[in-house]
N, CA and C of each residue as an Amber inpcrd file, in Angstrom:
protein
   429
  17.1540000  25.0610000  21.8860000  17.5890000  26.2920000  21.8670000
  18.1000000  26.4890000  23.3480000  18.2940000  26.1330000  24.1390000
  18.8050000  26.0750000  25.6020000  20.5820000  26.8090000  25.4870000
  20.9500000  27.5810000  26.8060000  21.9470000  28.0760000  27.0030000
  22.6890000  27.1380000  27.9760000  23.9230000  26.1660000  27.6130000
  24.2480000  25.0780000  28.2410000  25.2730000  26.0210000  29.9070000
  25.3720000  27.2520000  29.5280000  26.0020000  27.6050000  30.9700000
  24.9860000  28.6680000  31.6840000  23.8040000  28.6430000  31.1810000
  22.4210000  29.2030000  31.8990000  21.6090000  27.7080000  32.5660000
  21.0050000  27.4000000  34.2380000  20.9400000  26.3000000  33.9520000
  19.4360000  26.7450000  33.9190000  18.3770000  25.3810000  33.1690000
  16.6310000  25.9410000  32.5570000  16.3280000  26.3090000  34.1480000
  15.4540000  27.5690000  34.0790000  14.0620000  27.5580000  34.5950000
  12.8170000  26.7800000  34.7230000  12.1200000  26.6920000  35.8100000
  10.7130000  25.6340000  35.9440000   9.9450000  26.8270000  36.0170000
   8.7320000  26.8890000  35.4900000   8.0420000  27.4620000  36.2290000
   6.1420000  27.1330000  35.9550000   5.5420000  27.0280000  36.6640000
   3.9200000  26.8460000  36.3730000   3.1020000  27.8920000  36.3960000
   2.0250000  27.8710000  35.4330000   1.4810000  28.9020000  35.2540000
  -0.3590000  28.1240000  35.4850000  -0.8640000  29.2600000  35.8860000
  -2.1860000  28.4680000  36.1190000  -3.2200000  28.7260000  34.4510000
  -3.8640000  27.6290000  33.9160000  -4.7310000  27.8370000  32.2330000
  -6.0720000  27.6630000  33.2150000  -7.3030000  28.2510000  32.5820000
  -8.5530000  27.0930000  32.6740000  -9.2300000  26.7760000  31.7830000
  -8.0850000  26.3010000  30.8030000  -8.4540000  25.9430000  29.5140000
  -7.2290000  25.1910000  28.7530000  -6.9520000  23.9190000  29.1350000
  -5.9840000  22.4150000  29.2940000  -5.8220000  22.7310000  27.1960000
  -7.0100000  22.1710000  25.7980000  -6.9390000  22.4680000  25.1730000
  -6.0820000  23.7650000  24.3920000  -6.9290000  24.7720000  24.9710000
  -6.7320000  26.1320000  24.2070000  -5.1020000  26.5950000  24.3340000
  -4.6120000  26.2300000  25.5800000  -3.3970000  26.3260000  25.8600000
  -1.6320000  25.2630000  25.4760000  -2.7210000  24.1990000  24.9070000
  -1.8890000  23.2570000  24.0020000  -1.9020000  24.0610000  22.6510000
  -2.6480000  24.1560000  21.8550000  -2.9020000  25.0990000  20.9580000
  -1.6690000  26.2700000  21.2010000  -2.1300000  27.0350000  21.9510000
  -1.3190000  28.4720000  22.1080000   0.0200000  28.3660000  22.3770000
   0.6120000  27.4580000  22.7000000   2.0500000  26.8870000  23.5890000
   2.6450000  26.1890000  22.4550000   1.9030000  25.4560000  22.1160000
   2.1310000  24.3700000  20.9020000   2.5690000  25.0370000  19.7060000
   1.2790000  25.6220000  19.1090000   1.6110000  25.6970000  17.7690000
   1.5760000  27.6410000  17.3490000   0.9860000  28.3150000  18.4400000
   1.0860000  29.9330000  18.1820000   2.4630000  30.0190000  18.6720000
   3.1270000  30.0470000  19.5840000   4.5770000  29.9700000  20.3150000
   5.4550000  29.2810000  19.6580000   5.2130000  28.0840000  19.0960000
   6.0100000  26.4760000  18.7300000   7.1340000  26.0420000  19.5580000
   5.9150000  25.9380000  21.0360000   6.9630000  24.9800000  21.8750000
   6.6220000  23.5220000  21.6160000   7.8170000  22.6910000  21.6700000
   7.7430000  21.0610000  21.7460000   6.6790000  20.9200000  22.6820000
   6.4100000  20.1390000  23.3210000   5.6900000  19.7310000  24.2630000
   5.8520000  18.4290000  25.0710000   6.3010000  18.4600000  25.9520000
   6.6810000  17.5510000  26.6170000   5.4590000  16.4730000  27.4900000
   6.1670000  16.0790000  28.6960000   4.9270000  15.2230000  29.5170000
   4.2610000  16.1210000  29.5720000   2.4350000  15.5120000  29.8260000
   1.7180000  16.0060000  29.6640000   0.4640000  14.4120000  30.4900000
  -0.6460000  15.4270000  30.9260000  -1.5870000  14.4400000  31.8530000
  -2.9150000  15.4890000  31.9040000  -4.1510000  14.9620000  32.1420000
  -5.5240000  15.4420000  31.7930000  -5.2050000  16.9610000  32.5070000
  -4.5570000  17.3940000  33.4430000  -4.4220000  18.6360000  34.0790000
  -3.1310000  19.4740000  34.0340000  -2.5350000  19.1790000  33.3080000
  -0.8000000  19.2620000  33.1370000  -0.1750000  19.0350000  31.7270000
   0.3650000  20.3950000  31.4100000   0.9430000  20.1440000  30.1060000
   2.6010000  20.5770000  30.1320000   3.8280000  19.8890000  30.1890000
   5.3050000  20.5540000  30.1300000   4.8610000  20.7630000  28.6790000
   5.9290000  22.1630000  28.6910000   6.3190000  22.5800000  27.0920000
   7.7880000  22.8250000  27.4060000   8.6210000  23.0750000  26.5820000
   9.7240000  23.1840000  25.8430000   9.6410000  24.7220000  25.2100000
   9.9880000  26.0420000  26.4720000   9.7160000  27.3020000  26.6790000
  11.3940000  27.8270000  26.1970000  11.9760000  27.6420000  25.3540000
  13.6060000  28.0230000  24.5260000  14.0150000  27.6390000  25.8570000
  14.1130000  26.3400000  26.2120000  15.0770000  25.6580000  26.2470000
  14.5720000  25.4820000  28.0810000  13.9390000  25.8080000  28.6080000
  13.2070000  26.3660000  29.7090000  12.0750000  25.1640000  29.9240000
  11.8570000  24.7050000  31.1820000  10.4730000  23.8260000  31.7500000
   9.8060000  25.0560000  31.8860000   8.5420000  25.0700000  31.3340000
   7.3660000  25.6400000  31.6490000   6.3800000  24.6270000  31.0590000
   5.3860000  24.8690000  32.1760000   4.3310000  23.9400000  32.7100000
   2.9110000  24.8580000  32.8510000   1.9050000  24.4860000  31.9350000
   0.3310000  25.1370000  32.4790000  -0.5840000  23.7390000  33.2040000
  -0.9620000  24.5640000  33.9170000  -2.0960000  23.7720000  35.3830000
  -3.0900000  24.4100000  34.8340000  -4.1210000  23.5360000  34.9620000
  -5.4300000  23.0970000  35.0400000  -5.6990000  23.9470000  35.9280000
  -6.4300000  25.4670000  36.4400000  -6.9510000  25.9000000  37.7340000
  -7.9800000  26.7650000  36.7170000  -9.2340000  26.4360000  37.3570000
 -10.7510000  26.7880000  36.9700000 -10.6110000  28.4050000  36.9310000
 -11.3450000  29.1000000  36.3110000 -11.3270000  30.7670000  35.9920000
 -12.1880000  31.3600000  37.5090000 -11.1990000  32.0190000  37.9310000
 -11.6890000  32.9010000  39.0700000 -11.7620000  34.3580000  38.4660000
 -12.6090000  34.5000000  38.6400000 -13.4800000  36.0190000  38.4400000
 -12.9750000  37.4150000  38.5760000 -12.6260000  37.1430000  40.2620000
 -12.2370000  37.9740000  40.5700000 -11.1930000  38.7590000  40.3890000
  -9.6350000  37.3570000  39.8280000  -8.3320000  38.1830000  39.8550000
  -8.2950000  38.3700000  38.3270000  -7.6510000  39.8690000  38.2990000
  -6.9830000  40.8750000  37.5130000  -5.4670000  41.0840000  37.4300000
  -5.7240000  41.8450000  35.9360000  -4.0850000  41.9430000  36.4520000
  -3.7370000  43.5980000  36.5670000  -2.8040000  43.6930000  36.9460000
  -2.4420000  44.6520000  37.4030000  -1.9670000  45.3260000  36.4920000
  -1.7080000  46.9590000  36.6180000  -0.7460000  47.3220000  35.5700000
  -0.1500000  48.8000000  36.5270000   1.7630000  48.3680000  35.5910000
   2.4710000  49.8930000  36.1430000   2.7460000  50.4620000  35.0500000
   2.9560000  51.7880000  35.1500000   3.4730000  52.6820000  34.0040000
   4.8170000  52.1850000  33.4480000   5.7120000  51.6330000  32.8520000
   6.6100000  51.6940000  32.3120000   6.9120000  52.6250000  30.6510000
   7.9070000  53.4190000  30.6860000   8.3720000  54.1620000  29.6480000
   7.1760000  54.1350000  28.8200000   6.0890000  55.1130000  29.5370000
   4.7810000  55.2850000  29.2280000   3.7460000  53.9090000  28.1850000
   4.0920000  53.3840000  28.8420000   3.0140000  52.0440000  28.5280000
   2.5600000  51.2430000  29.9550000   1.6710000  50.5190000  29.9580000
   0.7280000  50.0280000  30.8760000   1.4610000  48.9970000  31.0210000
   1.9680000  48.1170000  32.2050000   2.8450000  47.0450000  32.0290000
   1.9610000  46.2230000  32.9220000   1.2960000  45.0640000  32.6310000
   0.7130000  44.0470000  33.2850000   2.0520000  43.5360000  34.3370000
   0.8600000  43.2210000  35.7520000   1.5970000  42.2250000  36.7200000
   0.9200000  41.5060000  37.1950000   1.2940000  40.1550000  37.1320000
   2.2200000  39.6560000  36.5510000   2.5500000  39.3000000  35.5850000
   3.9810000  39.1700000  34.8230000   3.8010000  38.7020000  33.3420000
   5.2420000  37.5430000  33.2870000   5.6560000  37.4390000  32.7150000
   6.7500000  36.1500000  32.0470000   7.2590000  35.9070000  31.3220000
   8.0200000  35.4040000  30.9010000   8.7020000  34.7540000  29.7960000
  10.3820000  34.6880000  29.5470000  10.6970000  34.9610000  28.2390000
  12.6380000  34.1420000  28.2480000  13.0750000  35.7190000  27.5240000
  14.2370000  35.9400000  27.7820000  14.9230000  36.6740000  27.5000000
  15.6300000  35.8280000  26.4610000  15.3530000  36.4040000  25.1100000
  16.0520000  35.4590000  23.6040000  16.9030000  36.2590000  23.1290000
  17.3820000  35.5610000  22.3980000  18.9710000  36.2610000  21.0990000
  17.6540000  36.9720000  20.2430000  18.9220000  38.2460000  19.9290000
  17.9900000  39.2120000  19.3830000  16.9120000  38.6810000  17.5710000
  17.6350000  37.8080000  17.1290000  17.1380000  37.1450000  15.9750000
  15.9900000  36.3660000  15.7660000  16.0660000  35.5950000  17.3080000
  15.0390000  34.7930000  18.1420000  14.0880000  35.9420000  17.7500000
  13.8700000  37.0150000  18.7010000  13.0420000  37.7880000  19.5850000
  12.3600000  38.5800000  18.1080000  13.3290000  38.7360000  17.1510000
  12.4460000  39.3550000  15.5010000  11.4700000  38.1410000  15.2000000
  12.3410000  37.0670000  15.1980000  11.5630000  35.8080000  14.3130000
   9.8960000  35.3760000  15.1560000  10.0710000  35.7320000  16.7480000
   8.8760000  35.3640000  17.4430000   7.6990000  36.4210000  17.1830000
   8.3670000  37.6270000  16.8070000   7.2350000  38.6530000  16.7400000
   6.5270000  38.7640000  15.7930000   7.1680000  38.1720000  13.9920000
   7.2640000  37.8960000  13.0100000   6.1090000  36.9860000  13.1080000
   6.2910000  35.5070000  14.1490000   5.5360000  34.7570000  13.8790000
   3.8530000  34.8840000  14.9110000   4.1130000  36.0820000  15.6380000
   3.0670000  36.2240000  16.1520000   2.3430000  37.1800000  15.6600000
   2.4770000  38.5670000  14.6720000   1.7310000  39.2170000  13.9720000
   1.2090000  38.0820000  13.0880000   1.9000000  36.8590000  12.8810000
   1.1610000  36.1290000  11.0970000  -0.2030000  35.7340000  12.0930000
   0.2430000  35.6780000  13.1930000  -0.8860000  34.3980000  13.9810000
  -2.0960000  35.4910000  14.2750000  -1.7460000  36.4880000  14.2970000
  -2.6010000  37.5310000  14.5030000  -3.0260000  37.9570000  15.7930000
  -1.7080000  37.4680000  16.5020000  -2.3360000  38.0030000  18.4400000
  -1.9480000  39.5350000  18.4970000  -3.2850000  39.3370000  19.4020000
  -3.2470000  41.0340000  19.7540000  -2.1710000  41.7170000  20.7900000
  -1.0440000  42.1690000  20.8500000  -0.3780000  42.5000000  21.6090000
  -1.1730000  43.7470000  22.7500000  -0.4990000  43.4250000  23.9090000
  -0.7020000  44.3370000  25.2510000   0.2740000  45.3510000  25.3180000
   0.9480000  44.9780000  24.2130000   2.4040000  46.0560000  24.2660000
   2.9660000  45.7660000  22.9340000   2.7850000  46.4340000  21.8430000
   2.9290000  45.9550000  20.2510000   4.6850000  45.8870000  20.7260000
   5.8320000  45.0330000  20.0450000   7.0180000  45.3170000  19.8570000
   7.1470000  46.6760000  19.6760000   8.2750000  46.7730000  20.1740000
   9.3410000  47.9270000  20.3910000  10.7300000  48.2760000  21.0380000
  11.3410000  48.8500000  20.8920000  13.0100000  49.1280000  21.0070000
  13.0110000  49.7180000  22.3910000  13.3770000  49.8750000  23.5810000
  13.4520000  50.4860000  24.5930000  15.2450000  50.8620000  24.3820000
  15.3730000  51.7120000  24.8970000  16.8330000  52.4770000  25.4840000
  17.4300000  52.5690000  24.5660000  16.6270000  52.6790000  23.1870000
  17.7090000  52.8570000  22.0380000  18.7940000  53.7370000  22.1540000
  19.8100000  53.1770000  21.5950000  21.2750000  53.5440000  21.5720000
  21.9540000  53.9030000  23.1000000  21.4490000  53.0520000  23.9750000
  21.7490000  53.3880000  25.1120000  21.9810000  52.2850000  25.5750000
  23.0400000  52.2730000  26.9810000  23.2720000  51.1790000  27.7130000
  21.4220000  50.6790000  28.3340000  21.5790000  49.0520000  28.3810000
  20.6590000  48.1610000  28.4190000  19.8570000  48.2730000  27.4830000
  20.1190000  48.9130000  25.8510000  19.0290000  48.6840000  25.1300000
  18.5990000  47.4390000  24.4430000  17.2430000  47.1730000  24.1260000
  16.6880000  45.9430000  23.8910000  14.9930000  46.1670000  23.3760000
  14.6160000  44.9680000  23.3770000  13.2530000  44.6920000  21.9830000
  12.8990000  43.9310000  23.1880000  11.5000000  44.5330000  23.5510000
  10.4010000  43.8910000  24.2700000   8.7360000  44.1760000  23.1420000
   8.3330000  42.4900000  24.3010000   6.4300000  42.7170000  24.0080000
   5.7770000  41.9760000  24.3580000   4.8750000  42.3550000  24.3740000
   4.1750000  41.7860000  25.5390000   2.6160000  41.6160000  24.8320000
   1.8660000  39.9040000  25.3810000   0.5790000  39.4490000  25.1220000
   0.6690000  38.9280000  25.9500000  -1.1290000  38.1120000  25.9400000
  -1.2640000  37.4830000  26.9180000  -1.7890000  36.2140000  26.2690000
  -1.9230000  35.1120000  27.1660000  -2.1610000  33.6560000  26.6980000
  -3.8570000  33.5480000  27.2930000  -3.7650000  32.5030000  26.3160000
  -5.3780000  32.3950000  26.5060000  -6.1690000  32.1270000  27.5100000
  -5.1400000  32.1990000  28.9840000  -6.4660000  31.9630000  30.2170000
  -5.9320000  33.8160000  30.5400000  -5.5390000  34.7370000  29.9370000
  -4.7000000  35.8260000  30.5160000  -3.8310000  35.7690000  31.2210000
  -2.9900000  35.4120000  31.2730000  -1.4400000  35.3610000  31.5290000
  -0.1750000  35.9550000  30.6140000  -0.4370000  37.5340000  31.2070000
   0.5810000  38.0800000  30.6440000   2.2860000  37.7690000  30.0380000
   2.7960000  37.6350000  29.4830000   4.0220000  36.8690000  28.5930000
   4.6400000  38.3870000  27.9510000   6.3180000  38.6190000  28.4990000
   7.0430000  39.2400000  28.1940000   8.4290000  38.1850000  27.3310000
   8.5860000  38.9590000  26.0200000   9.3940000  38.3860000  25.8250000
  10.5190000  39.7110000  25.2910000  11.8490000  39.5140000  25.3660000
  12.7530000  40.3840000  25.4380000  14.0020000  39.8650000  24.5540000
  15.1440000  40.6740000  24.4450000  16.2820000  40.5750000  23.5820000
  17.0790000  41.9560000  23.8300000  18.1250000  41.4470000  24.4370000
  19.1030000  43.0190000  24.4020000  20.1580000  42.8150000  23.0380000
  20.3380000  44.1080000  22.9360000  21.4520000  44.5060000  21.6380000
  22.8890000  43.6790000  22.1490000  23.0410000  43.7880000  23.2600000
  24.3770000  43.1900000  24.0600000  24.0470000  42.7880000  25.3770000
  23.7160000  40.9430000  25.0300000  23.5090000  40.5250000  26.3050000
  23.9390000  40.5640000  28.1750000  25.7750000  41.0760000  27.9340000
  26.0020000  41.3490000  28.8850000  25.5050000  42.5820000  29.8950000
  24.6310000  43.3380000  29.1170000  24.0010000  44.3450000  29.9340000
  22.8440000  43.7120000  30.2830000  22.6500000  42.6290000  30.4900000
  21.1840000  42.6230000  30.9730000  20.6360000  43.4160000  32.2380000
  21.6080000  43.4060000  33.1880000  21.7420000  43.7190000  34.3410000
  22.3380000  44.9780000  34.9100000  22.5090000  45.7970000  33.1750000
  23.2400000  47.0090000  33.5840000  22.2710000  48.0220000  34.0840000
  22.7130000  49.1170000  34.5610000  21.8800000  50.3090000  35.3530000
  22.0330000  51.2770000  34.1800000
């Protein structure tokens, strides 16, 4: 599901349990698995190279939150901008998997420039993910 006009990004994130990450990204999110080793796994995250790397749990690291639209947005976070229909399907998939949302799926700027759907949730290692979609993708950077 990649867009040939946009180069795929590569991002690597720390996880403290490779098996839990494999289940979450592979089964819950439905990302095909690529190469792997005992301490890392490549996933195809909607056409992008997403890699989980083992890192022992660090108790002192905690997410920061910033207020946005009356919600507490976790920082840092990462994700992918999807087509509207893909976003809706992913939201339903996550609900069916009983994923606990940090911020439930909702529509921002409804009826305005930059109208977008967004949702936030955590992976098993506590990494925050945001997936979003725009009614009009040309407004991705609109003010």
